ROTORDREN-776497 format. One line per 8 residues: number of its first residue (from 1); for each residue y, x, z of C-alpha. Coordinates in steps of 0.25 Angstrom, whole numbers, plus 2048, in hexadecimal, padded with zeros to 3 digits. Example, Ala and Ser with C-alpha at 12.3 -4.5 7.8 and 13.67 -1.06 7.14 Angstrom:
# residues 2
1	7EE,831,81F  7FC,837,81D
# end
This chain:
# residues 742
1	77B,7AB,875  788,7A6,875  78F,7A2,869  79F,7A1,867  7A5,79B,85B  7B6,79B,85C  7BA,793,84E  7C9,78F,849
9	7C4,784,83E  7D2,783,838  7D0,791,834  7C2,791,830  7C1,79C,838  7B7,79F,844  7B2,7AA,84C  7A4,7AB,851
17	79E,7B3,85C  791,7B3,860  78E,7BB,86D  784,7BE,878  78E,7BC,882  79D,7B7,884  7A8,7BE,87B  7B0,7C7,883
25	7A5,7CC,88B  79D,7D4,883  791,7DE,889  789,7E8,883  77C,7DE,882  785,7D3,87B  786,7D1,86D  790,7C9,864
33	794,7C6,857  7A2,7C3,854  7A7,7BD,846  7B5,7BC,840  7B6,7B2,835  7BF,7A9,82D  7BC,7A2,820  7BD,7B0,817
41	7B6,7BA,820  7AF,7BD,82B  7AB,7CA,833  7A1,7CA,83F  7A0,7D5,849  794,7D7,853  794,7DD,861  786,7E0,865
49	781,7E9,871  78F,7EC,874  794,7F1,865  79C,7EA,85B  79B,7EB,84B  79E,7E4,83F  792,7DC,839  798,7D4,82D
57	7A3,7CF,825  7A2,7C3,81D  7AA,7C2,812  7AA,7B2,80E  7B3,7B3,802  7A9,7BD,7FB  79D,7B5,803  798,7C3,807
65	795,7CA,814  799,7D8,818  790,7DE,822  792,7ED,826  786,7F6,826  78C,7FD,833  798,7FB,83C  7A0,805,843
73	7A9,7FA,844  7B4,804,848  7B5,813,84A  7C0,819,853  7C2,82A,851  7C8,82F,85E  7CC,83D,864  7D4,845,86D
81	7DE,848,863  7DC,848,852  7DC,85A,856  7D0,858,861  7C5,861,85D  7BB,85A,865  7B4,84F,85B  7BA,842,85A
89	7B4,834,860  7AF,82A,856  7AC,81D,85C  7A8,811,853  7A4,802,859  795,807,85D  79D,810,868  7A4,803,86F
97	79F,7F9,877  7A3,7EB,875  7AA,7E6,882  7B0,7D8,87F  7B1,7CF,872  7BB,7C5,86F  7BE,7BB,864  7C7,7B1,85F
105	7C8,7A9,852  7D0,7B4,84C  7CB,7C1,854  7C0,7CA,858  7C3,7D2,862  7B8,7DD,869  7BB,7E8,873  7B3,7F5,873
113	7B2,801,87E  7AD,80E,87B  7AA,814,88B  7A7,822,887  7B4,824,880  7BD,81A,887  7C3,812,87A  7C4,804,87A
121	7C5,7FC,86D  7C8,7EE,868  7C2,7E9,85C  7CC,7DE,856  7C6,7D5,84A  7CF,7CA,843  7CE,7C0,839  7D8,7B4,836
129	7D7,7A7,830  7D8,7A7,820  7D9,7B6,820  7CF,7BD,817  7CF,7CA,81F  7CE,7CE,82E  7D2,7D9,836  7CD,7E3,840
137	7D3,7ED,84A  7D0,7F5,855  7D7,7F5,864  7D4,805,86A  7D6,80A,878  7D2,817,87E  7D2,81B,88C  7D7,828,888
145	7E1,82E,87F  7DB,833,870  7DD,832,863  7D7,827,85B  7D7,82E,84D  7CF,825,844  7CC,815,846  7C4,80E,83D
153	7C5,7FF,841  7BC,7FD,836  7AF,805,834  7A3,7FC,82D  797,800,823  79A,7F8,818  792,7FC,80B  79B,7F5,802
161	7A7,7FB,805  7B0,803,7FC  7BE,80A,7FC  7C6,805,7F0  7CF,810,7F3  7CA,81D,7ED  7D6,828,7EF  7D4,82F,7FB
169	7DE,83B,7FA  7E8,83E,805  7EE,849,800  7FD,84E,801  7FE,850,7F2  803,847,7E6  7F8,83E,7E1  7EF,841,7ED
177	7F5,838,7F9  7EA,82C,7F7  7E6,82A,804  7DB,821,808  7E3,819,812  7E7,80B,813  7DB,807,807  7D1,7FB,80B
185	7C4,7FB,809  7BB,7F0,800  7AC,7EC,800  7A8,7E9,7F2  79E,7DF,7F5  7A2,7D8,802  7B1,7D6,7FD  7B7,7DB,808
193	7C4,7E5,80D  7C7,7ED,818  7D1,7F7,81D  7DA,7F9,829  7E7,7F3,826  7F0,801,826  7F6,809,81B  7F0,815,821
201	7E2,80F,825  7D5,819,820  7CC,80F,81B  7C0,816,815  7B2,815,812  7A9,820,818  79B,81F,812  799,80F,813
209	7A1,80E,820  7AE,806,81E  7B9,80B,828  7C7,805,82A  7D0,80E,832  7DB,816,836  7DD,826,838  7E6,824,844
217	7E7,830,84D  7ED,827,857  7EE,82C,866  7E7,821,870  7EF,81F,87D  7E4,81D,889  7E4,80E,88B  7EC,80B,87E
225	7E7,801,874  7E8,806,866  7E8,7FB,85B  7E3,7FF,84C  7E7,7F9,840  7DF,7EE,83A  7D5,7F0,831  7D2,7E4,827
233	7C6,7DD,821  7C7,7D3,817  7BF,7CD,80C  7C0,7C8,7FD  7BA,7C0,7F4  7B4,7C8,7EB  7AF,7D8,7EC  7B6,7DA,7DF
241	7C4,7D6,7E3  7C4,7DB,7F1  7D1,7E3,7EE  7D8,7D5,7E8  7D3,7D0,7F7  7D8,7DC,7FE  7E6,7DC,7F7  7E8,7CE,7FC
249	7E6,7D2,80A  7F0,7DC,807  7FA,7D1,801  7F9,7C9,80E  7FC,7D4,819  808,7DC,812  813,7DD,81A  81C,7D4,810
257	817,7CB,804  814,7D0,7F8  823,7CE,7EF  828,7D4,7E2  835,7DC,7E4  83D,7E1,7D9  845,7EC,7DC  84F,7F8,7D6
265	84D,806,7DC  859,80F,7DB  852,81D,7D9  850,81D,7CA  85D,818,7C8  864,822,7D1  85B,82B,7DA  860,830,7E6
273	86E,82F,7E1  86F,821,7E4  87E,81A,7E8  884,80D,7EB  88B,80C,7DE  87E,810,7D5  876,805,7DB  880,7FB,7DB
281	880,7FE,7CB  870,7FD,7CA  871,7F1,7D2  87D,7EB,7CB  875,7EE,7BD  867,7E8,7C0  86C,7DC,7C7  876,7D9,7BB
289	86B,7DC,7B0  85F,7D6,7B7  864,7CA,7C0  870,7C6,7B9  86C,7C9,7AA  85E,7C8,7A9  85C,7BE,7B5  851,7C6,7BD
297	851,7C3,7CB  85A,7CD,7D5  853,7D9,7D8  84C,7D9,7E6  850,7E7,7EC  858,7F2,7E7  853,7FE,7EC  85D,80A,7EF
305	854,817,7EF  854,824,7F3  862,827,7F5  868,81E,7FE  866,827,80A  86E,831,80F  865,83C,80B  869,844,7FE
313	873,84E,7FF  87D,853,7FB  87F,843,7F7  881,840,804  882,845,812  873,848,817  873,83F,823  86A,843,830
321	85D,83A,82E  859,83D,83C  863,834,842  85E,82A,837  858,82A,82A  85D,825,81D  86D,824,81F  874,81D,812
329	87A,827,80A  887,821,80C  88E,82B,801  886,821,7F8  884,814,801  88C,80D,80B  885,80B,81A  877,805,81B
337	878,802,80A  87F,7F6,80D  888,7F5,800  87B,7F7,7F8  872,7EC,800  87F,7E3,7FE  880,7E7,7EE  86F,7E4,7ED
345	86F,7D9,7F5  87B,7D1,7EC  872,7D4,7E1  867,7CA,7E8  85E,7D8,7EC  85B,7DF,7F8  85D,7EE,7FB  850,7F9,7FB
353	853,807,801  849,814,7FF  846,81C,80B  83B,828,80B  833,827,818  82F,836,817  83D,83A,814  83A,840,807
361	841,83F,7F8  850,83B,7FB  84D,83D,80A  849,84B,80C  856,850,80D  854,84B,81D  847,850,820  84D,85E,826
369	856,855,831  84B,84D,834  842,859,837  84C,85F,83F  84D,854,847  83E,853,84B  83B,848,841  82C,84B,83C
377	82D,850,82E  821,855,828  823,864,822  81A,867,815  819,873,80D  824,87C,807  828,87B,7F8  823,888,7F3
385	830,889,7EA  83B,881,7F4  835,886,800  838,877,805  82E,870,80D  828,862,80A  82E,859,814  82B,84B,819
393	82F,842,825  820,83F,82C  81C,82F,82A  816,831,83A  820,837,841  825,82F,84C  833,835,84D  838,833,840
401	830,825,83B  839,81F,846  845,825,83E  83E,820,832  83C,812,838  849,810,83F  850,813,82F  848,80A,827
409	84A,7FE,830  858,801,830  857,801,820  851,7F3,821  85E,7EF,829  865,7F5,81F  860,7EA,814  855,7F0,80E
417	84A,7E8,80B  843,7F2,802  83D,801,806  837,80B,7FD  832,814,807  830,822,7FF  828,82D,804  81E,82A,80F
425	814,836,812  819,83E,808  820,83C,7F9  819,83B,7EC  816,84B,7EB  810,84C,7F8  80B,848,806  80F,84C,813
433	806,84B,820  809,84E,82E  805,85C,832  80D,85E,840  807,857,84D  80D,850,856  818,848,84D  810,83A,84E
441	802,83C,846  7F6,843,849  7F7,851,843  7E7,858,843  7EE,865,845  7DF,86C,847  7DE,86A,838  7EC,873,836
449	7EE,881,833  7F2,889,83F  802,88A,839  800,87A,836  801,874,828  80D,86F,821  80E,85E,81D  809,85F,80F
457	800,86C,810  7F6,86C,805  7EB,86F,80F  7ED,861,815  7E6,85C,809  7D9,860,80E  7D1,852,814  7D0,858,821
465	7E0,854,823  7DD,846,81E  7DC,841,82D  7E9,847,831  7F0,841,825  7E9,833,828  7EF,835,836  7FE,839,830
473	7FC,82C,827  7F8,822,831  803,824,83B  80C,826,830  809,818,829  808,811,835  815,816,83B  81C,811,82C
481	814,804,82B  81B,7FF,839  82A,805,835  827,7FC,827  821,7F0,830  82F,7F0,838  837,7F1,82A  82F,7E4,826
489	831,7DF,835  841,7E0,833  842,7D9,825  835,7D3,820  83B,7D5,810  83B,7E3,812  831,7EB,807  82C,7F8,809
497	828,801,7FF  81F,80E,803  821,819,7F8  81F,827,7F5  814,82E,7FF  80F,822,804  802,81D,806  7FC,811,7FE
505	7F5,807,806  7F3,7F8,804  7F4,7F7,814  803,7FD,812  807,7F0,80E  806,7E9,81D  813,7F1,81E  81B,7F4,811
513	81C,7ED,804  819,7F8,7F9  812,805,7F6  815,810,7EC  80B,815,7E4  806,823,7E8  80A,830,7E2  811,82A,7D7
521	81F,830,7D0  828,825,7CC  824,825,7BD  81F,82C,7B2  827,833,7A8  824,82F,799  825,822,792  823,816,797
529	813,816,794  813,822,79C  81B,81C,7A8  811,80E,7AA  804,816,7A7  807,822,7B3  80C,816,7BC  7FF,80D,7B9
537	7F6,81A,7B9  7FA,81C,7C9  7F8,80D,7CC  7EA,80D,7C4  7E7,81A,7CB  7EB,814,7D9  7E4,807,7D8  7D8,808,7D1
545	7D5,818,7D2  7DA,819,7E0  7D7,80A,7E3  7E3,809,7ED  7E4,7FB,7F2  7F3,7F9,7F3  7F6,7EB,7E9  7FE,7EF,7DD
553	80A,7E6,7E2  80D,7F0,7EC  80F,7FB,7E5  81B,802,7E1  81E,80C,7D6  82C,812,7D0  82C,807,7C4  832,801,7BE
561	83A,80C,7B8  845,80E,7AE  84E,81A,7AF  854,81E,7A0  84D,82B,7A1  83E,82D,7A7  83B,81D,7A6  842,81D,798
569	83C,812,78D  839,813,77E  83C,806,77E  840,7F9,785  831,7F4,782  82A,802,788  834,7FD,795  830,7F0,795
577	821,7F3,794  823,7FD,7A0  82B,7F3,7A8  821,7E7,7A7  815,7F2,7AB  81C,7F6,7B6  81E,7E8,7BC  811,7E4,7BA
585	80A,7EF,7C2  80C,7E4,7CE  815,7EA,7D8  81E,7E0,7E0  829,7EB,7E3  82E,7EE,7D5  839,7F9,7D7  843,7FC,7CA
593	844,80A,7C7  850,809,7BC  85A,811,7B8  864,804,7B7  86F,80A,7AF  863,80F,7A4  860,801,7A1  862,7FA,796
601	863,7E8,792  856,7EB,78C  851,7F2,79A  855,7E6,7A1  84F,7DB,799  842,7E2,79B  845,7E5,7AB  849,7D6,7AC
609	83D,7D0,7A5  833,7D9,7AC  83A,7D5,7BA  83A,7C7,7B6  82A,7C8,7B3  827,7D0,7BF  82D,7C4,7C9  824,7BA,7C1
617	818,7C3,7C2  81A,7C8,7D0  812,7BF,7D7  805,7C4,7CF  808,7D2,7D4  801,7D0,7E1  7F4,7D1,7DB  7F9,7DB,7D2
625	7EE,7E5,7CC  7EC,7EF,7C0  7E1,7EC,7B4  7DC,7F4,7A8  7DA,804,7A9  7E1,810,7AD  7EF,811,7A8  7ED,821,7A6
633	7DF,823,7A2  7D2,825,7AA  7D4,834,7AB  7E2,834,7B2  7DF,82B,7BC  7D1,833,7C0  7DA,83F,7C1  7E2,83A,7CE
641	7F2,835,7CF  7F9,836,7C2  801,843,7BF  80E,83F,7BA  811,84B,7B4  805,84C,7AA  804,83E,7AA  7FF,836,79D
649	7F8,82A,79B  7E9,82F,797  7E4,829,789  7DA,820,78F  7E6,81A,798  7E2,80B,799  7E8,7FD,797  7EB,7F7,7A5
657	7F5,7F0,7AB  7F8,7E5,7B7  7F5,7D8,7BB  7F6,7CE,7C6  7F4,7C1,7C8  7F6,7B4,7D2  7F0,7A6,7D1  7FB,7A1,7C8
665	7FF,7AE,7C0  7FC,7BD,7BB  800,7C8,7B2  7FA,7D4,7AA  801,7E0,7A8  7FA,7E9,79C  7FC,7F6,798  7F7,7FF,78D
673	7FC,80D,78F  7F4,813,783  7F9,816,774  7EE,80C,76D  7EE,7FD,770  7E2,7F8,778  7DA,7EB,77B  7DB,7E6,78A
681	7D5,7DB,78F  7D4,7D4,7A0  7CD,7CA,7A5  7D5,7BF,7AD  7CD,7BF,7B8  7CC,7C4,7C6  7CA,7D2,7C3  7D7,7D2,7BB
689	7DC,7CD,7C8  7DE,7BD,7C6  7DA,7B5,7D2  7CF,7AB,7D1  7D1,79F,7CB  7DD,7A1,7C4  7E5,79F,7B8  7E4,799,7AD
697	7F2,7A0,7AA  7FB,7A1,79E  7FD,7AE,799  80C,7B4,795  80F,7C0,78E  81A,7C7,797  819,7D5,78F  812,7DB,783
705	810,7D5,775  7FF,7D7,777  800,7CC,781  805,7C2,778  7FA,7C0,771  7F1,7BA,77D  7EF,7AC,77E  7F5,7A5,789
713	7EB,79E,792  7E2,7A6,79B  7D8,7A1,7A5  7D2,7AA,7B0  7C6,7B3,7AA  7CC,7B3,79C  7CE,7C1,797  7DB,7C7,790
721	7D9,7D0,784  7E5,7D6,77D  7E9,7E4,775  7F3,7EC,77D  7FB,7F4,773  7FD,803,777  807,805,783  808,7F6,784
729	80C,7EE,790  808,7E0,791  80C,7D7,79C  804,7C8,79D  807,7BD,7A7  7FF,7B2,7AA  804,7A5,7B1  7F9,79A,7B4
737	7F9,78E,7AC  7FB,780,7B1  7F0,777,7AE  7F3,76F,7A3  7F4,75E,7A6  7E8,758,7A0
# end
């Protein structure tokens, strides 16, 4: 037996190869164990009798070892075409013979061949020094043209694997678009996390088999290499806190560093009637009241929402969007928004713009001309009263997406550093899917009725269409992600929001910066308690009931809001309760939805106090989370997505709030939505979000009288107990105490 050791002592990292033959010349009778290792984890694969499989993953942080009870290692599902009536070919690592292997200090590469079907696969594992996670991807070459329907980059039998994400629905309707795409898998004994680094990845458990894959529908060309997305495998130090380990990894790989941005948005202020003059009035008022009079920092961004573009006749002549998307409405603004940008930048701020990739909302007037000029339009069912068909642009249409990419990059050149992209796979009420073949994504015409199917036909909710939907979402996600990457490359300061109708996966953050809550209205009618509970109920459903693994700091919602009508306040205290709780949710993209001329001096005082607190507390938002019970009661959560029409907090609504911590600071917000006072306790430990060995902390009360009864010094592990008055909001701040001199 020949033993080879490749080491890199300066990084405390090594790869061990135990082989029965020289590396690079493995034969069917040889055996080899290959081990990729650093100071945090080690992955071992074995080649035996010409076959490849993973045998163990050592978690050095938790001192535990994961041993798969079975390992297909990977799976390929191949066919002549997605509509081929012949059975698909399913190949796993056991169907391939290893031909060569190679290992360096950073990677293992194993090449395999299936002679029967004429398919070659290279399996590549990487693990960098100092990283708590490694990667795996496949390189696939087919001798003949065929369709790669599905790739599972990982396929391992792991007894303690589980899926934290519980929602599975891929429906077209309101409240039912919660696909199990782009969510990670965890293990509850060995503290590992797994998944494909792709927002539309299909990571799932089938029995005890962990599968991390993508529903590609990719057409393989003879002899041409196809490289899959990367799958990640990572470790944490404790199974109870494996989500924290995963979110730390997400924070490390995101497109742009998580950073606070405080913004004004024109939508509640002026709707589609925004003009240069109106924008200037609100810009001047906000800057004067907040910056000049009250000492706040200038807002980071002023967002011109729907209405800046030429798409709203008769307010402006309708341009031909087939020659270029989103031309400026030059009745209300000058060319390229030059004056608006100059006015905003004169205040020390930057320009942000709204657009709808699917041409929804204020862009729908242009769908007809785009359709007439051969761009890929999704056509839904006709409305029973108006007779108009629901339409949206295809997010997989090659011709349309080239036009969209060109305009978004031009908008970066116009000086926009923030993009509110509103309407992706549909809108809040419905989703549309591609049902017409040969337009950039596989369509399973064999499943369609003889007369075809509209893009939002109710019959498409049948699970038999889920595979076709995943094909569409995969193609669209890859294309959109590539556009977003080009926008960031053109200007690294660009920040992108994927808003209405998007999927929400933590891996979107590799390509954009913030995601909207799904199926969520602008806000609830009624008093501030109703508004707070409605929004917080959605947060609770998304994170607690559904188990979505997107960090709270990267969610967007239409708050804080105040417009003197639907968001009116009985008193300055009611507005302050609402404003501080809204800020405490932990989002790092805080957009102010104000009707500016409805704000009085007391309102501006509240806003200024809140924004100053926000800048101080924001470092802790990177680890923001909810605590307490359901803001709307257990029954409301169990019923599914909140219905705005019948929304009322239940009598069993609990005390709840938000919290976030660093080694040196933390905050806790608390809200009691009920009509009676309630005691509430929380322990300053890791379960509550504190980092190990942090503190001691000095407490200060930012808002809420009840908090002023608490002591000032707190240590890790102590329990805070207080009485929360009816409908009260409390905000507590903790700063690490400096050691006292002896």
